[in-house]
C-alpha positions in Angstrom: 0.0 0.0 0.0 1.3 3.5 -0.9 1.0 5.1 2.6 2.4 8.4 1.3 -0.3 8.7 -1.3 -2.9 7.7 1.2 -1.7 10.4 3.6 -1.8 13.0 0.8 -5.4 12.0 0.0 -6.5 12.3 3.6 -4.9 15.8 4.0 -6.6 16.9 0.7 -10.0 15.6 2.0 -9.4 17.5 5.3 -8.7 20.7 3.4 -11.8 20.3 1.3 -13.9 19.6 4.4 -12.5 22.8 6.1 -13.3 24.8 3.0 -16.9 23.6 3.0 -17.4 24.2 6.7 -16.4 27.9 6.4 -20.0 28.5 5.1 -21.5 26.5 7.9 -19.4 27.2 11.1 -18.7 30.9 11.8 -15.2 31.9 12.5 -14.5 31.8 16.2 -13.2 35.2 17.3 -11.4 35.3 20.7 -13.1 37.5 23.2 -11.3 40.6 24.3 -10.4 40.5 28.0 -12.3 42.9 30.3 -9.0 44.0 31.8 -6.2 44.5 29.4 -3.7 44.9 32.2 -4.1 41.4 33.7 -6.0 39.6 30.9 -8.7 38.8 33.5 -6.3 36.8 35.6 -6.5 39.2 38.5 -2.7 39.4 38.8 0.0 41.7 37.2 3.7 41.5 37.3 5.2 43.3 40.4 8.9 42.8 39.8 11.3 40.5 38.0 14.8 40.2 39.3 17.4 37.7 40.2 15.1 36.3 43.0 12.4 35.5 40.4 9.2 36.8 39.0 6.7 38.3 41.5 3.1 39.3 41.0 0.6 41.5 42.8 -3.2 41.9 42.7 -4.3 43.9 39.6 -5.1 47.4 40.9 -7.2 48.3 37.8 -9.9 45.6 37.8 -9.7 44.4 41.5 -10.7 41.0 40.3 -9.2 39.2 43.3 -11.0 41.4 45.7 -14.3 40.9 43.9 -13.8 37.1 43.9 -13.1 37.2 47.6 -16.2 39.2 48.3 -18.2 36.8 46.2 -16.8 33.9 48.2 -17.6 35.7 51.4 -21.1 36.4 50.3 -21.6 32.7 49.4 -20.3 31.8 52.8 -22.5 34.4 54.5 -25.7 32.7 53.2 -27.6 36.0 53.5 -31.0 35.1 51.9 -31.4 36.7 48.4 -34.5 38.6 49.7 -32.3 40.5 52.2 -29.1 41.0 50.1 -30.0 44.6 49.2 -31.0 45.6 52.7 -29.2 48.7 53.9 -29.1 50.2 57.4 -30.0 53.6 55.8 -33.3 52.0 54.6 -34.4 51.0 58.0 -37.5 53.1 58.7 -38.6 54.1 62.2 -41.6 56.2 61.0 -43.6 53.0 60.2 -44.3 52.2 63.8 -47.7 53.2 65.1 -47.0 55.0 68.4 -44.4 57.6 69.5 -43.2 55.1 72.1 -42.6 52.4 69.5 -40.8 54.9 67.2 -38.6 56.0 70.0 -37.7 52.4 70.8 -36.8 51.7 67.1 -34.7 54.9 67.0 -32.8 53.7 70.1 -32.1 50.4 68.4 -30.9 52.2 65.3 -28.7 54.6 67.2 -27.1 51.7 69.1 -26.3 50.0 65.8 -24.7 53.2 64.5 -22.6 53.5 67.6 -21.6 49.8 67.3 -20.3 50.5 63.9 -18.5 53.7 64.8 -16.7 51.9 67.5 -16.5 48.6 65.7 -12.7 47.9 66.1 -13.1 48.1 69.9 -16.3 46.1 69.8 -14.6 43.4 67.8 -11.7 43.2 70.3 -14.3 42.5 73.0 -16.3 40.1 70.8 -19.4 42.3 71.5 -22.5 41.6 69.4 -26.1 42.5 69.2 -29.3 40.8 70.4 -32.6 41.9 68.8 -35.9 40.6 70.3 -39.5 41.2 69.7 -42.6 39.0 70.3 -44.1 40.2 67.1 -43.1 38.6 63.8 -42.3 41.2 61.1 -41.1 43.8 63.6 -38.1 44.6 61.4 -35.4 42.9 63.5 -34.3 40.5 60.7 -34.4 43.4 58.1 -32.0 45.4 60.3 -29.8 42.4 61.2 -29.4 41.4 57.5 -28.6 45.1 56.7 -25.9 44.8 59.4 -24.6 41.6 57.7 -24.4 43.4 54.4 -22.5 46.4 55.9 -20.0 44.0 57.5 -19.5 42.2 54.1 -18.9 45.6 52.5 -16.2 46.2 55.1 -14.5 42.9 54.0 -15.5 41.0 57.1 -16.3 37.2 57.1 -19.9 36.7 58.1 -22.1 33.6 58.5 -25.8 34.3 58.5 -28.2 31.4 59.4 -31.4 30.7 61.3 -31.1 28.5 64.3 -33.2 25.9 62.6 -30.8 25.9 59.6 -27.9 25.3 61.9 -29.7 22.4 63.7 -30.7 20.8 60.4 -27.1 21.0 59.2 -26.0 19.3 62.4 -28.6 16.5 61.9 -27.3 16.0 58.3 -23.9 15.1 59.7 -25.5 12.2 61.6 -26.2 10.6 58.2 -22.4 10.0 57.9 -22.7 6.4 58.9 -24.7 5.7 55.7 -22.9 8.2 53.4 -19.4 8.8 54.9 -18.0 10.0 51.6 -20.4 12.9 51.1 -21.4 13.9 54.6 -19.6 16.6 56.7 -18.5 15.6 60.2 -20.4 17.2 63.1 -17.2 18.3 64.7 -16.1 20.1 61.5 -19.4 21.9 61.2 -19.3 23.0 64.9 -15.7 24.2 64.5 -16.6 26.2 61.4 -19.5 27.9 63.3 -17.3 28.5 66.3 -14.4 30.0 64.4 -16.0 32.2 61.7 -15.3 35.9 62.3 -18.9 37.0 62.8 -21.8 34.6 63.3 -25.4 35.9 63.0 -28.2 33.5 64.2 -31.7 34.5 63.1 -34.8 33.4 65.0 -32.8 32.1 67.9 -34.8 30.4 70.7 -37.7 29.4 68.6 -36.6 25.7 68.6 -37.7 23.2 71.3 -35.3 23.1 74.2 -33.9 19.6 74.0 -30.7 18.5 75.7 -28.8 17.8 72.5 -29.8 21.2 71.1 -28.7 23.0 74.3 -25.4 21.1 74.2 -24.6 22.0 70.5 -25.4 25.7 70.9 -23.4 25.8 74.1 -20.5 24.3 72.3 -20.7 27.0 69.6 -21.4 30.0 71.8 -18.9 29.0 74.5 -16.1 28.7 72.0 -17.0 32.0 70.5 -17.2 33.6 73.9 -13.8 32.3 74.9 -12.2 33.5 71.7 -13.9 36.9 71.6 -15.8 36.2 68.4 -18.7 38.5 67.6 -22.1 36.7 67.7 -25.4 38.5 66.9 -28.9 37.2 67.3 -32.5 37.9 66.5 -35.2 36.3 68.5 -38.9 36.3 69.3 -38.0 35.9 72.9 -36.3 38.5 75.2 -33.0 37.4 76.5 -34.3 37.0 80.0 -36.9 34.5 78.8 -34.7 32.2 76.7 -35.3 28.5 77.5 -31.6 27.7 77.4 -29.7 27.1 80.5 -27.8 29.8 82.3 -24.5 28.8 80.7 -25.7 30.0 77.4 -27.8 33.0 78.5 -25.1 34.4 80.8 -22.5 34.3 77.9 -25.0 36.2 75.6 -25.7 38.7 78.3 -22.0 39.2 78.8 -21.2 39.8 75.1 -24.2 41.4 73.5 -26.1 44.7 73.5 -29.7 43.4 74.1 -32.4 45.5 72.5 -36.1 45.1 72.4 -37.8 45.9 69.1 -41.4 47.3 69.1 -43.9 44.5 69.3 -45.6 45.4 66.0 -45.8 43.7 62.6 -44.6 46.5 60.4 -43.8 44.1 57.5 -47.5 43.6 56.9 -48.1 47.3 57.3 -45.4 48.2 54.7 -46.8 45.6 52.4 -50.3 47.1 52.6 -48.8 50.6 51.9 -47.1 49.3 48.8 -50.3 47.6 47.6 -52.3 50.8 48.2 -49.7 52.8 46.3 -49.9 50.3 43.4 -53.6 50.6 43.3 -53.4 54.4 43.1 -51.3 54.1 40.0 -53.5 51.6 38.2 
């Protein structure tokens, strides 16, 4: 067999095929990078000398900083519905009585002070505890706005409801059946204990069982000992929490406890928005 002739025929056939495909497949044009300085790598050359080639974060696109923020936001788990909440948007005028408006203003002023003195607050591991018997009182709105402000400051935040934390702990118990895909309980508790700022929403709504008490004590005690900021929202005032004194005393010692007005302003704001919509139809 003439292999050279066969090879030539194959190459000719390939050329003819490519010629035909030009009319079928559009030419692929490489995309221009968004950042011409780092070619979207996030890094630019810093110096090149006898010691080697060194890089630094690109100062023009700040891609590395954006990726870190995205990673932190993913870790934060702030629900999408709350991700645009801002402290400046927290309204005190929606509460019905002067006493309630004054109470809401006191909470807001305390939050502002907490941020103004944040470095010292962080050194002491001092957090916030918002409580109100009423659902929709605004405590979760303000706490999620606080989480967003902290993320904007470059802080590491974990935001979760108490039930979400307990459900994640329960999932680790499935490890016996799925050891290759299930996180260890100890690893989960360590993550919650060591993250820079932990925000627990709806704390104290779960049933007071011994195993729940023990897990939350493990988390809260570790954070207390290491001066880690922990913040809470709850439908129960701190003095009425069903957890034992080991937990409540640590929260009392490390949090500004504030009572929100016992009024459902979420429903009120929703009605106002609906009324405004009807006026424009």
